[in-house]
Backbone as JSON, one array per atom type, in Angstrom:
{
  "sequence": "MATSNEDATSKSQKDDALEAMEKQVTQLRREISKINRTLAQYADEAGDEVTGWYDSATGKASRAASALRSQAQSVSGTVRENPGTVSSAMLIGGVIGLMVGVLLNQHSGREPHWFDRR",
  "N": [[161.73, 224.77, 125.93], [161.71, 222.65, 124.4], [160.65, 220.34, 125.39], [157.85, 220.68, 125.35], [157.43, 220.76, 122.64], [158.29, 218.23, 121.99], [156.39, 216.8, 123.42], [154.05, 217.47, 122.01], [154.65, 216.35, 119.54], [154.82, 213.69, 120.3], [152.2, 213.28, 121.21], [150.82, 213.66, 118.83], [151.79, 211.53, 117.34], [150.76, 209.43, 118.84], [148.04, 209.88, 118.49], [147.88, 209.46, 115.74], [148.59, 206.78, 115.63], [146.48, 205.66, 117.12], [144.32, 206.33, 115.48], [144.99, 204.84, 113.2], [144.78, 202.27, 114.24], [142.05, 202.21, 114.83], [141.01, 202.32, 112.25], [141.94, 199.87, 111.31], [140.52, 198.13, 112.98], [137.91, 198.69, 112.17], [138.09, 197.8, 109.52], [138.6, 195.08, 109.99], [136.2, 194.37, 111.2], [134.47, 194.64, 109.02], [135.46, 192.58, 107.38], [134.92, 190.35, 109.0], [132.17, 190.48, 109.0], [131.65, 189.95, 106.28], [132.61, 187.32, 106.17], [130.81, 186.08, 107.92], [128.41, 186.39, 106.46], [129.02, 184.82, 104.22], [129.35, 182.29, 105.43], [126.74, 181.91, 106.38], [125.4, 181.74, 103.97], [126.53, 179.37, 102.91], [125.6, 177.6, 104.86], [122.84, 177.73, 104.43], [122.72, 176.65, 101.83], [123.72, 174.07, 102.32], [121.76, 173.16, 104.06], [119.54, 173.12, 102.34], [120.4, 171.14, 100.57], [120.59, 168.89, 102.24], [117.93, 168.67, 102.99], [116.85, 167.99, 100.52], [118.04, 165.46, 100.15], [116.87, 164.12, 102.31], [114.15, 164.25, 101.65], [114.19, 162.73, 99.3], [115.06, 160.23, 100.29], [112.94, 159.67, 102.01], [110.83, 159.45, 100.21], [111.67, 157.21, 98.7], [111.72, 155.25, 100.73], [109.05, 155.19, 101.4], [107.9, 154.25, 99.01], [109.11, 151.71, 98.92], [108.06, 150.55, 101.25], [105.39, 150.49, 100.56], [105.47, 148.71, 98.38], [106.35, 146.38, 99.7], [104.19, 145.99, 101.43], [102.17, 145.48, 99.56], [103.15, 143.08, 98.41], [103.12, 141.43, 100.67], [100.39, 141.33, 101.19], [99.58, 139.99, 98.91], [100.84, 137.47, 99.21], [99.64, 136.7, 101.58], [96.99, 136.54, 100.77], [97.19, 134.41, 98.95], [97.92, 132.32, 100.67], [95.62, 132.16, 102.24], [93.76, 131.37, 100.33], [94.74, 128.91, 99.49], [95.32, 126.88, 101.68], [96.06, 124.21, 102.09], [97.96, 123.65, 100.12], [100.05, 125.32, 100.85], [100.72, 124.32, 103.4], [101.5, 121.76, 102.64], [103.74, 122.34, 101.05], [105.42, 123.44, 103.01], [105.79, 121.17, 104.63], [107.07, 119.41, 102.85], [109.4, 120.9, 102.36], [110.52, 120.82, 104.94], [111.02, 118.05, 105.23], [112.88, 117.63, 103.16], [114.95, 119.29, 104.07], [115.63, 117.92, 106.44], [116.57, 115.51, 105.37], [118.81, 116.4, 103.93], [120.37, 117.33, 106.05], [120.87, 114.91, 107.43], [122.33, 113.5, 105.49], [124.59, 115.18, 105.19], [125.67, 114.92, 107.71], [126.4, 112.24, 107.77], [128.44, 112.16, 105.9], [130.47, 113.61, 106.99], [133.77, 113.68, 108.25], [134.32, 113.52, 110.93], [135.09, 112.69, 114.4], [133.17, 110.26, 116.22], [130.16, 111.27, 117.89], [129.56, 112.18, 121.33], [127.51, 110.6, 122.25], [127.71, 108.36, 120.73], [129.89, 106.94, 121.53], [131.46, 104.03, 122.82]],
  "CA": [[160.53, 224.55, 125.19], [161.89, 221.44, 123.62], [159.76, 219.32, 125.94], [156.48, 220.85, 124.87], [157.47, 220.38, 121.23], [158.37, 216.76, 122.0], [155.09, 216.32, 123.89], [153.11, 217.64, 120.9], [155.0, 215.34, 118.54], [154.45, 212.39, 120.88], [150.74, 213.21, 121.21], [150.43, 213.52, 117.43], [152.11, 210.14, 116.94], [149.79, 208.57, 119.53], [146.76, 210.07, 117.81], [147.99, 208.79, 114.45], [148.57, 205.33, 115.89], [145.12, 205.33, 117.53], [143.48, 206.43, 114.29], [145.33, 203.7, 112.35], [144.2, 201.08, 114.87], [140.6, 202.28, 114.65], [140.76, 201.95, 110.85], [142.15, 198.43, 111.2], [139.39, 197.48, 113.66], [136.76, 198.85, 111.26], [138.32, 196.91, 108.39], [138.42, 193.71, 110.49], [134.75, 194.16, 111.39], [133.89, 194.41, 107.69], [135.88, 191.24, 106.95], [134.16, 189.38, 109.79], [130.79, 190.54, 108.5], [131.66, 189.22, 105.01], [132.77, 185.89, 106.48], [129.53, 185.62, 108.49], [127.44, 186.26, 105.36], [129.42, 183.66, 103.41], [129.02, 181.09, 106.2], [125.28, 181.79, 106.39], [125.01, 181.27, 102.64], [126.9, 177.96, 102.83], [124.69, 176.86, 105.74], [121.56, 177.64, 103.72], [122.87, 175.7, 100.72], [123.85, 172.74, 102.9], [120.44, 172.8, 104.57], [118.71, 172.77, 101.19], [120.87, 169.86, 100.04], [120.19, 167.84, 103.2], [116.48, 168.54, 102.86], [116.63, 167.23, 99.29], [118.39, 164.05, 100.42], [115.86, 163.57, 103.22], [112.91, 164.06, 100.89], [114.42, 161.62, 98.39], [115.07, 159.0, 101.08], [111.58, 159.45, 102.5], [110.04, 158.97, 99.08], [112.08, 155.84, 98.39], [111.28, 154.38, 101.81], [107.59, 155.08, 101.28], [107.61, 153.35, 97.88], [109.53, 150.36, 99.31], [107.08, 150.05, 102.22], [104.17, 150.2, 99.8], [105.71, 147.48, 97.62], [106.36, 145.27, 100.65], [102.8, 145.8, 101.88], [101.46, 144.85, 98.46], [103.61, 141.7, 98.31], [102.64, 140.71, 101.85], [98.96, 141.08, 100.98], [99.48, 138.98, 97.87], [101.2, 136.19, 99.82], [98.6, 136.4, 102.56], [95.81, 136.1, 100.01], [97.48, 133.08, 98.4], [97.87, 131.37, 101.77], [94.21, 132.01, 102.63], [93.04, 130.65, 99.28], [95.29, 127.56, 99.32], [96.03, 126.49, 102.9], [96.6, 122.86, 101.94], [99.15, 123.74, 99.28], [101.1, 125.96, 101.63], [101.18, 123.39, 104.44], [102.22, 120.68, 101.96], [105.04, 122.87, 100.67], [106.22, 123.54, 104.23], [106.13, 119.82, 105.05], [108.07, 118.9, 101.9], [110.63, 121.64, 102.64], [111.07, 120.3, 106.18], [111.55, 116.7, 104.98], [114.1, 117.79, 102.35], [115.98, 119.83, 104.97], [116.04, 116.85, 107.34], [117.37, 114.55, 104.59], [120.1, 117.04, 103.64], [121.11, 117.33, 107.3], [121.33, 113.54, 107.71], [123.38, 113.18, 104.52], [125.79, 115.94, 105.53], [126.22, 114.37, 108.94], [127.01, 110.95, 107.45], [129.64, 112.35, 105.09], [131.53, 114.35, 107.7], [134.82, 112.78, 108.69], [134.64, 113.82, 112.32], [134.97, 111.6, 115.36], [131.78, 110.04, 116.65], [129.66, 112.15, 118.94], [129.67, 111.65, 122.7], [126.5, 109.56, 122.48], [128.05, 107.18, 119.94], [131.06, 106.3, 122.12], [131.11, 102.78, 123.51]],
  "C": [[160.6, 223.31, 124.34], [160.96, 220.35, 124.12], [158.35, 219.48, 125.45], [156.38, 220.49, 123.4], [157.51, 218.85, 121.11], [157.04, 216.16, 122.44], [154.06, 216.41, 122.77], [153.36, 216.6, 119.83], [154.57, 213.96, 119.02], [152.95, 212.21, 120.86], [150.22, 213.0, 119.8], [150.68, 212.1, 116.94], [151.13, 209.16, 117.58], [148.43, 208.66, 118.85], [146.76, 209.35, 116.45], [147.91, 207.27, 114.61], [147.17, 204.88, 116.27], [144.17, 205.34, 116.33], [143.72, 205.24, 113.34], [144.73, 202.41, 112.92], [142.69, 201.04, 114.7], [140.22, 201.89, 113.22], [140.92, 200.44, 110.67], [141.0, 197.66, 111.84], [138.15, 197.54, 112.77], [136.89, 197.89, 110.08], [138.12, 195.45, 108.81], [136.94, 193.39, 110.71], [134.06, 193.89, 110.05], [134.22, 193.0, 107.18], [135.09, 190.16, 107.69], [132.71, 189.34, 109.33], [130.67, 189.78, 107.17], [131.73, 187.71, 105.25], [131.46, 185.33, 107.03], [128.47, 185.45, 107.41], [127.74, 185.04, 104.5], [129.07, 182.36, 104.13], [127.51, 180.86, 106.24], [124.79, 181.26, 105.04], [125.33, 179.79, 102.48], [125.97, 177.11, 103.69], [123.33, 176.7, 105.07], [121.63, 176.61, 102.59], [122.96, 174.26, 101.25], [122.51, 172.26, 103.44], [119.5, 172.39, 103.44], [119.1, 171.4, 100.63], [120.45, 168.7, 100.94], [118.69, 167.61, 103.12], [116.14, 167.74, 101.6], [116.93, 165.75, 99.48], [117.33, 163.39, 101.29], [114.56, 163.29, 102.47], [113.04, 162.87, 99.94], [114.38, 160.29, 99.14], [113.68, 158.67, 101.6], [110.69, 158.89, 101.39], [110.37, 157.52, 98.73], [111.62, 154.87, 99.47], [109.77, 154.17, 101.74], [107.21, 154.13, 100.14], [107.98, 151.91, 98.23], [108.53, 149.76, 100.29], [105.78, 149.69, 101.52], [104.31, 148.91, 99.01], [105.71, 146.27, 98.55], [104.96, 144.97, 101.16], [102.0, 145.07, 100.81], [101.85, 143.37, 98.32], [103.11, 140.86, 99.48], [101.15, 140.4, 101.71], [98.75, 139.99, 99.94], [99.77, 137.59, 98.44], [100.13, 135.76, 100.81], [97.34, 135.9, 101.87], [96.0, 134.7, 99.45], [97.4, 132.02, 99.5], [96.43, 131.13, 102.2], [93.45, 131.18, 101.6], [93.49, 129.19, 99.17], [96.02, 127.09, 100.59], [96.67, 125.11, 102.8], [97.9, 122.87, 101.16], [100.32, 124.31, 100.09], [101.63, 125.01, 102.7], [101.92, 122.21, 103.83], [103.62, 121.13, 101.56], [105.95, 123.0, 101.88], [106.68, 122.17, 104.7], [107.21, 119.23, 104.15], [109.42, 119.6, 102.13], [111.3, 121.12, 103.91], [111.69, 118.93, 105.99], [112.85, 116.79, 104.18], [115.23, 118.32, 103.23], [116.5, 118.77, 105.93], [116.94, 115.85, 106.61], [118.76, 115.14, 104.29], [120.96, 117.05, 104.91], [121.67, 115.96, 107.64], [122.47, 113.17, 106.77], [124.69, 113.92, 104.84], [126.45, 115.37, 106.78], [126.93, 113.04, 108.67], [128.33, 111.12, 106.71], [130.73, 113.12, 105.82], [132.51, 113.36, 108.28], [135.21, 113.01, 110.15], [134.55, 112.57, 113.19], [133.51, 111.43, 115.75], [131.42, 110.99, 117.8], [129.75, 111.47, 120.3], [128.67, 110.53, 122.94], [126.76, 108.3, 121.67], [129.24, 106.42, 120.55], [130.64, 105.05, 122.89], [132.17, 102.36, 124.44]]
}
């Protein structure tokens, strides 16, 4: 009868081990559920923060575009009202740029260009 006693003890140990494993699985499920809730909370907070950044950037871009539009209209109006002044300023700027280019070219210590060789 020692075998039936051993079988009962073995079965009891198996049942105890199975019950302990089931408790561990239940505990792990609870931990995973807590982790999922925490991750969802962090995701919500991050989403709110990103939305705030986006709204801020959108507002700043809108104000910048409005300011640029206003300045462009101002310049456009000035050009329409004074076309002679604007064309004179462009001509003077071009002449000054040409003179600066000629002066810089004369002062450079480089060899003569291919078209200056004799």
